[in-house]
N, C-alpha and C positions, 0 to 999 in steps of 0.2 A: 655523580660519575656515570651511573647507569643512564640517567636522562640525557647527559651530554653525548654519551656514546650513541644512544638511540637517535638523537638529532643529527649527529654526523652521518650515521648509517642512512637515514632517510634523505639527507641532502645528497649523498652519493647516488642513491636510487634515482632521485630527481634528475641529476646530471646525466646519469646513464639513460634515463627515459628520453631526455631531449636528444641525446646522440643517436639513440635507436630510432626515434621518430624521423630524424633527418636522414639517416641511412635508409630507412624504408621508403621515404619519399624519393630519394635519388634512385634506389633500386627499381621502383615502379616506373619512374620517368625514363629509365634506360630501356624499357621494353619497346621493341620496334612499333612505331605508329602512335605512341603516346604523346610525343612532342611534335608540334606542328613545324613544318619546314620554315626556314628563315632565321637569321641570327642577328637581328638588329639590336642595338643597345636598349631601345625601348622595350622590346619583347623580353630581353634578359632581366630588366628591372621589374617588370610585371611578374615574371616567373619567380624572381627572388622574394617578392612580397608573399606569394602563395607558399613558397618554401618555408618562410619564417612562420607563417600561420600554421602550416602543417607540422612543423617541428615543435612549436611551443604550445599549440592548441591542445593536443591530447594531454600532455603533462599538466597544463593549466586546468583542464577539466578534472583530471585525477585529484589535483589539489582541492578543488571545490567540493568534490565528493568524499573527501577525507581519506584518500588512499595513501597519503604520506604520513599518516600517524599509525600507531601500533595496531596491527590486525590480529594480535595474539589470540583474542577470544572470538574472532569473527569467523563464521562458517564459510567454507570455500564457496558454497553456492551463492552467498551474498556478494562475495568478491567478484565472482564471475558475472553476476547480474550488473554490478557497478561497471565492470569492464565493457559490457555490451552497451550500457547507457552512455558511458564516456565516449566510446567509439562512434555511436550514432550522433552525439552532439558535436564531436570534433569533425566528423565528415560533413555535417551540415554547415559548420563554420567555414571549412575549407571550400565547399561548394559555393557558398555565398561570396567569399573573397574572390574566387576564380571568376565568378560571374561579373562582379563589380569591376575588377581590374582588367577583364577580358584577357585572361591568361592564355598563352599560346599552347594549350594542351588539348588533347582529344576529349570529347564529352564523357567518355567512359573512365577517364583518368581518376577523377575524384572518387568514384565508387571503388575502383581497383585499389587505390591508395588506402581508403578506409578499410576495405576487407583485409588487405595485407597487414595493416597496423593491428587490426583485431586479432588476426592469427598469430602474429609475432608476439604481441604483448600478452595475449592469452596464454601462449605456451610458456613465455618467460616468467610471467607472474605466478602461474600455477606451479612451475618448477621451483621458484624461489620460496613460495608458500610451503610447499611440501618439504623442501630441504630444511627450512627453519624449524618446522614442527618435528622433523626427525632429530635435529640437533637438541631440541628441548627435551625430547623423550630420554635422551642419554644423560640428562641432569645438568646440561650446560645452558647458558643464556637464560637463567631463571630469574624470577622476581620473588622477593620475600613478602609474605602477606601476614598481617596481624588481624585477627577477627575479634570484634567486640560482641560479647555475649557468649553464654555457654549452654543455652537451651536448645530446643528442637531446630530452630532456624540456623544456629551456629553449627549444629551437627550436620545439617543439610549442606551448609557451605563447605564443610570439610569433605563431605561425600563428593560434591561436585569437583572440588580441586583434585581429589584422588582419582576420580574417574576420567580426568582430562589431563594426563601427563604431558600431552602435546602443547598445552598452554604454558608450561614451564613455570608453575607457581609452587613455591615452597612455603609451607605453613610454619610460622614462627611460634604461634601459641594463641591463647584466648585471653580476653580481658573481661572481668566481671567484678561485682562487689561482694562476692561470696568466696569462701575458702576452697570449696570444691565445686566441680561442674554441676549445673542443674540437671543436665542430661548425662546419665551414667555412661553413655557411649563415648564420652570425651574424657573419661577417667585417666586415660594414658597420656593425655596432653598437658603441657604446661599451662597453668592458669595464673594470670597476673591481676593485681588490684588496679583500680583506676589511678591510685596514687603512685603506682609504679611506672605509669606510661612515660612521664618525662625522662626517667632514667633509661627506659627501653629505647627511646629515640636517640639518646646519647651513646648507648652501648651497642645497639644493633643497627644493621642496615634494614630499613623498612621502606619498601617500594609502594605499598598500597595498604590501606586500612579498609576492611569490610565490616560494615555495621549490620549485625544480624541478631539484634537483641529485641526484647519486647518493648512495648510503649512505656512500661513502668520505669525504664531506665533512660528515658529521653532527657530528663533533667541532668543526668550524669555524663551523657556523651557529648554535651556541648563543648566542654573544655578539650576533649580529645579531638573533635573536629576542628576546633580553633587552633590547636597545636599543629594539626596536619596542614591547615591553610598557611600557618606561619612558616613552616619548614618546606612547603611545596610538595607534600605527599598527597597523591590523589585518594579520595574517599569514595567508596561504593556503598550505597544504602539500599537494602532490600525494600521494595515499595510496599510490601505487606506490613511494614512497620506501622503504617497509618490505617490498617484495616485489611481484613482478609478478602473483602469483596470489591475492592477498588480496582479499576482497570490500570493498565500500565501507564506510568506518568511520562511527561515530556518536559524538558527544561524550556521555559519560556520567560516572558517578562510581562509584568502588569505595570504599564507606564515605565518608570525607571527602575522598578523593583524586580529582582529575580524571583521567579515563581516556578512551581511544578503544576503542570496541567494534567489532570486525571481524566482525559477524554476517553470515551469508550474504545475508539480506535483512532490511530493517528495516521491518516492517509496523507500521502505526499500532496501538497498543494499544487505543485507543478503537474503531477499526474492527473489531479482533478481538473485542472485547467485544460489539459489535453483531452480528457473525457468530455468536457463541456464543448470544446471546439469540434470534436468528432460528432457529438450529438447535433450541433447546429448545422454542420455541413451535410451530414447524412439525412437528417430529418427534412431539411429543405429540399434535397434531391429527391427523396422518397415522396414528398408532397407533390412535387412536379410530375413524377413518373406515375403516381396513382391517381392523378386528377381525373382521367377518364373514368376510372372505376368508381371514384367518389361521385362523379356526376351521374353515372348510370344508377348507382344505388340510391342516390337522392331522388331521382325521378321515380323509381319503383316504389320507394317509401311514400312519396307524395300521392302517387296514383292509387295505391292499395289501401291506405288508411288515413284517417284524419289526424291532424296534429302537425307539429313542427318536424322538420327533417332531422335536426340535431337535438340530442338530449344532453342537457347540462346538469351535472350533479356535483354537489359540494364534496370535495375530498380533502384529506389531510396529507400534506406534503412534508418537506424537510422540517424536522423538529415540531411537527404539528401545524405548520402554517396551512391555512385553508385556501383552496383555489377551486375554480369551476372546471371540472374535467369534461371534455367533449367526447361524445360518442354519436354514431348514427343511431337514430331511434329504432329500436327493435321490438318495442312493446306498444300496446294500445295506449292512447293518450291518458286514460284514467288508471294506468297501472299502479301508480303510487298510492292512490286512494283505495285500491283493491288489495294492498299488501296484507292487511290483517286477515283477509279471507284465506290466504294461502300460507301464512306463517307456520302453520302446523305441519306443512309439507317440507320444511327445511331439511336438507340432507347432510349438512355439515355441522360439526360440533363447534362450540365456542361462539364468539360474538359475530359470526359471519352468516349471511343468508344466501343460499344457493339452492335452486330447484332444477333438476335435470330437464323435466318436461313442464316448464312453467306455463300455465294456461294463458298468461297475460302476453305471451310473445306472439307477434304476428307471423303469418307464413313467410313473408319476405325476411322478417327479422330472424327467423330460425335459420334460414340459409346464410344470412350475414354472420350470425354467431358461429355457425358450423365452420366457416373459413376465417373467423376472427376479423372480417372486414369492417365490422362495427367499431373496431378499435382505431382505424386509420386516422380519424380526426384528431386523435391524441398526439399525432406528429406535430400539430400546431402547439399543443401544450409543451412539447419538447423544445420547439423553437423559442417559445416564450420564456423557457427556463423553469416552468413549474415541474417538469418531469425530465427524465433521462431516457435513452433508449433501453438501458438495462438498469434494473433496481427493483426493490420490493414494490409490489402492487400497492397503489394508494388506497387506504381504507376510507370509509365514510365516517364522519364524526361520531355517529351513534355507536359504531363498533369500537372506536378508540376509547370511548367513555367506559366500556366494559373491559378494557385490557387490564391484565395484571401488570405490576410495575415493570418486570423484565421484558414483557411483550412490547412495551412502548419503545424499546430500542430499535424496533423495525423502522421507526421514524427518524433515526439518526443519519439516514442517507437519502438522497433525493430519490423519489419513487420512479419506477420505470414502466415502459411498455411491456417488457418481458423480464423474466427472472427465473431462478432455479425452479420455483413452484410451477411456472408455466411450462417448462420443458420436462418436468418429472411427473406429470400426471394431472395437473390442474385440479379440477373438481373431484378427482378420484382420491385426493390426498386430504386428510383431516387437518383441522386448524392447527393443532399442536405441531404436526410435522411441517406444516406450511411455515409457521413461525421459526422452527428450527432451521429450515432451509434458508430463510431470509437472514437469520443471524449468522449462519455459516457464510453466506455470501458477503455480508458486511465485514465480518472479521477477517476474511481471506481475500478481500477485493483486490483485483489487479486489472489492468487493461487487457491482459491476455485472457483472463477469465471472462470478461465482457465479450470478447470476440468469440470465445467458445460457446457461450450461451446464445449469442446471436446466430451462430452456425447451427445450433441445435433447435432453434426456434422454428425455422421454416419447415423442417420435417415434422415437428410436433403439430404445427398448424395444418399441414397437409393430411396428417393422420387424423386430425380432429380429436386428439387424445384429451379426454376429460372435458371437452367443450360442451356448453349447454346454453 
């Protein structure tokens, strides 16, 4: 009954969204100057096509982003982020349609319509979200939850439910194979045996089962999950059931078999494609713009010291894949052979090697390093796909060989020209802090964060912070 009510409610929301999209389209179209003069039948048909796309496009994107399923436990910030993403995609779709059919509208119409839809739907969805949470706080529109387990995980589940009354969850009790709760903090709660579960499903309304038990009970929860599947009750399983140090899982498939993927981080593949597209466009443009600087630097290098203009060094990229990273040569030709002579001068801890005043650096090389101009050829590595504009700096294989296990997670994202380490002090930061910043970047990555790091990179380069 609850599920059918929820489906009807979300269907009503979908119908309301289509109507609201159409009303917004018409409202913006009625603004003076938005509709081109002329009233031929052909123009009306082209306008109708755009109207249909504008009316159905945003609800369609909402559907693909999962906004017509329960958002009971979703944070408002995530819903707002999805609204922004949906509005951008819908606006692009309407713009493309208007361009293809040559719609008789002003060029600013599509942007105005997209902005209006964002404002209208943002206010409407936030108001609806807030109203539903207020209703649930009063004890209405609740869902009954049964928790499997009576240990610390189960107690944590109870604590989460009690601290989020806006979710509208009512705790029915706990299921275990013992007579009393393992955790004393659950002594006031009803505890059922696994053999009682079939009767519970017949006697009580159960809307969700939360598995919060230790691995030792895995062999007993199979029948419970099977019964949930048979009667259509959703099951939530805490991922630490499989180990305390595993990352968050994601539902996926291995061929035709359903599976859980425990990747370190689950970045949106679409956003990663956008990141790659931006890398390709920006790196190509920067290569063209900086070509005169590269040419001048190459001439100075060639005139002041013997050896090649470019320095190629093997580095470790995504998941440890090796590639030849390009730099303008800033050291004398025999620098690699002289490394043992200066290893005792290393100023950084851990498996990295940096010297502020390295005697192997040429006078021209010192200027290039001061302004990070020696890094410009790496734009070609970005174009090739070895690197990104933003990401952890690529280490050399010898350094990676000395990494601790958790430090290898730096390699779980494509390396970059700049990163948090680059804008937070570079060589003034120790290796452990460097790794911490890289892992923080990987765990919290977003396109917006990349833009912020790029915006902070130029001032850091101009200051020469930590450069050597």
